[in-house]
C-alpha positions as CSV (number, residue, x, y, z in Angstrom):
1,M,-34.6,-23.7,-50.2
2,T,-33.0,-27.9,-50.0
3,K,-32.6,-28.8,-46.9
4,I,-28.7,-28.1,-47.3
5,K,-28.5,-25.1,-48.5
6,K,-30.9,-24.4,-45.3
7,R,-28.6,-26.0,-42.6
8,W,-25.6,-24.3,-44.1
9,A,-27.5,-20.7,-43.7
10,A,-28.3,-21.5,-39.9
11,I,-24.5,-22.8,-40.0
12,I,-23.8,-18.9,-41.2
13,V,-26.0,-17.3,-39.1
14,V,-25.0,-19.0,-35.9
15,G,-21.3,-18.9,-36.7
16,T,-21.5,-14.9,-37.6
17,L,-23.5,-14.4,-34.3
18,L,-20.9,-16.5,-32.4
19,L,-17.8,-14.1,-34.2
20,L,-19.9,-10.8,-33.5
21,F,-20.2,-11.8,-29.7
22,F,-16.5,-13.0,-29.3
23,V,-15.6,-9.8,-30.5
24,I,-17.9,-7.8,-29.1
25,A,-16.7,-9.4,-25.5
26,V,-12.9,-9.4,-26.7
27,I,-13.3,-5.2,-27.1
28,S,-15.4,-4.9,-23.7
29,A,-12.3,-7.0,-22.0
30,W,-9.8,-4.7,-23.2
31,E,-11.8,-1.5,-22.4
32,D,-11.6,-2.9,-18.7
33,R,-8.3,-3.7,-18.2
34,I,-6.9,-1.9,-15.3
35,E,-3.9,0.1,-17.2
36,E,-6.7,1.8,-19.4
37,Q,-8.6,3.2,-16.3
38,F,-5.6,5.7,-15.3
39,P,-4.3,8.7,-17.2
40,K,-0.9,7.0,-17.0
41,W,0.3,3.2,-16.7
42,E,4.4,2.4,-15.6
43,D,6.1,0.0,-13.6
44,V,7.5,2.1,-10.5
45,N,11.1,1.5,-9.5
46,P,11.8,1.4,-5.4
47,A,14.8,3.3,-6.0
48,A,13.0,6.1,-7.6
49,R,11.2,6.6,-4.3
50,T,14.0,7.2,-2.0
51,D,14.5,10.7,-1.8
52,V,12.5,11.4,1.5
53,D,13.5,13.8,4.2
54,P,13.7,12.2,7.6
55,N,12.3,15.6,9.5
56,V,8.9,15.8,7.0
57,E,6.4,13.8,8.1
58,L,3.1,13.5,5.7
59,Q,0.1,12.3,6.7
60,F,-3.3,11.8,3.8
61,T,-6.4,13.6,5.0
62,G,-8.9,13.5,2.7
63,I,-10.0,13.9,-0.7
64,D,-11.8,17.3,-2.1
65,F,-13.2,15.8,-5.3
66,D,-14.6,18.1,-8.2
67,Y,-13.3,21.5,-7.0
68,P,-13.9,24.0,-9.0
69,Y,-11.4,26.8,-9.8
70,P,-11.9,30.3,-11.2
71,N,-10.5,29.6,-14.5
72,G,-13.3,27.1,-14.9
73,N,-11.1,24.1,-14.6
74,I,-11.8,21.1,-12.3
75,Y,-9.6,19.2,-10.4
76,D,-9.5,16.6,-6.9
77,V,-7.6,17.6,-4.2
78,V,-5.6,15.7,-2.3
79,L,-5.5,17.0,1.0
80,I,-2.0,15.7,3.1
81,K,-1.1,17.2,6.5
82,M,2.8,17.8,6.3
83,T,4.4,18.2,10.0
84,F,8.1,19.2,9.8
85,S,10.7,18.7,12.9
86,F,13.6,20.8,12.6
87,P,15.1,21.8,15.8
88,G,15.6,25.2,15.8
89,G,13.6,25.9,12.2
90,G,15.3,24.9,8.8
91,Y,13.8,24.4,4.9
92,T,12.7,22.1,3.1
93,Q,11.6,22.0,-0.8
94,G,9.6,19.4,-2.8
95,R,10.0,19.3,-6.3
96,D,7.6,16.4,-8.5
97,L,4.8,14.6,-6.9
98,Y,3.6,11.1,-8.1
99,V,0.5,8.9,-7.4
100,D,1.0,5.5,-7.6
101,Y,-1.6,2.5,-7.3
102,F,-1.0,-1.1,-6.0
103,Y,-2.2,-4.5,-8.1
104,E,-0.4,-7.9,-8.4
105,D,1.9,-7.1,-5.6
106,S,3.5,-3.9,-7.1
107,W,3.8,0.0,-7.8
108,H,2.0,1.5,-10.8
109,E,2.5,5.2,-10.9
110,I,-0.6,6.4,-12.4
111,Y,0.1,9.9,-12.5
112,S,3.3,12.4,-12.2
113,S,3.1,16.4,-12.0
114,C,6.0,19.4,-11.3
115,Y,4.5,21.4,-8.2
116,G,7.6,23.0,-6.9
117,M,7.5,24.1,-3.2
118,A,10.0,25.7,-0.6
119,V,9.0,25.6,2.9
120,A,10.0,27.7,5.9
121,T,9.4,25.0,8.3
122,H,9.5,26.4,11.6
123,R,5.4,28.4,10.7
124,H,4.4,26.2,7.5
125,D,3.0,23.0,9.5
126,G,-0.7,22.6,8.2
127,T,-2.5,21.0,6.0
128,W,-1.6,21.0,1.7
129,G,-3.8,20.6,-1.3
130,F,-2.4,19.1,-4.3
131,E,-4.6,18.8,-7.5
132,V,-5.1,15.6,-9.5
133,P,-7.4,15.2,-12.4
134,P,-11.0,14.2,-11.7
135,G,-11.8,10.8,-11.2
136,L,-8.1,9.3,-10.6
137,F,-9.0,8.0,-7.1
138,A,-12.0,6.6,-8.5
139,R,-11.1,2.8,-8.0
140,D,-10.7,0.9,-4.7
141,G,-7.8,0.1,-3.6
142,K,-4.5,1.1,-2.1
143,Y,-2.4,4.6,-3.5
144,R,0.3,6.4,-2.1
145,M,1.3,10.2,-3.1
146,F,4.9,10.8,-3.3
147,L,6.1,14.2,-3.2
148,V,10.4,13.9,-3.8
149,G,12.4,15.3,-1.3
150,L,9.4,15.0,1.1
151,G,8.1,11.8,1.8
152,Y,5.3,10.1,0.6
153,C,1.5,8.8,2.7
154,D,-0.8,6.1,1.8
155,I,-4.5,6.9,0.6
156,D,-6.6,3.8,0.9
157,I,-10.2,4.4,-1.1
158,M,-12.9,2.0,-0.3
159,G,-16.3,2.0,-1.5
160,I,-16.1,4.6,-4.2
161,E,-16.9,1.8,-6.5
162,D,-20.3,1.8,-4.7
163,V,-21.2,5.2,-5.4
164,N,-23.8,5.7,-7.3
165,W,-22.6,8.9,-9.1
166,E,-26.1,9.8,-10.5
167,D,-27.7,10.3,-7.2
168,Y,-24.7,12.3,-6.2
169,I,-24.6,14.4,-8.9
170,S,-27.6,15.4,-8.8
171,Q,-27.7,16.5,-5.3
């Protein structure tokens, strides 16, 4: 092989390797986009989160991760303590739930579901569980759950990305 052919062969090999590296980097960056890490990603219109009952207080109390149901489905269950303050009792209802994630100074809807709930408020203070897909809270950050017709509560998740899930699963 002549010197020129060897040089062109080396340039082609190096160019091909650089192109391959670039393609892999772009694909990895695309898959790591935050929008790809949730089942849904929509900007939240603040006007859509105003249907709140002033007589209802919601407080996040925890999450039961990977909760198995008898039908074989597995969910994460968000636990919300509800306190109703209707003088003399009352009645309220919720229709839909939304989970939002705060990112780059704005809220983004990452999950929604219809749950339908009617409560005779003088006897139903307590903690309620709401099913969401497993892994919905796998990213650290600020979340909120909005229950249409009732209100919302903040959910701060910190340190979950540091969990060694293989050790956790083997327990």
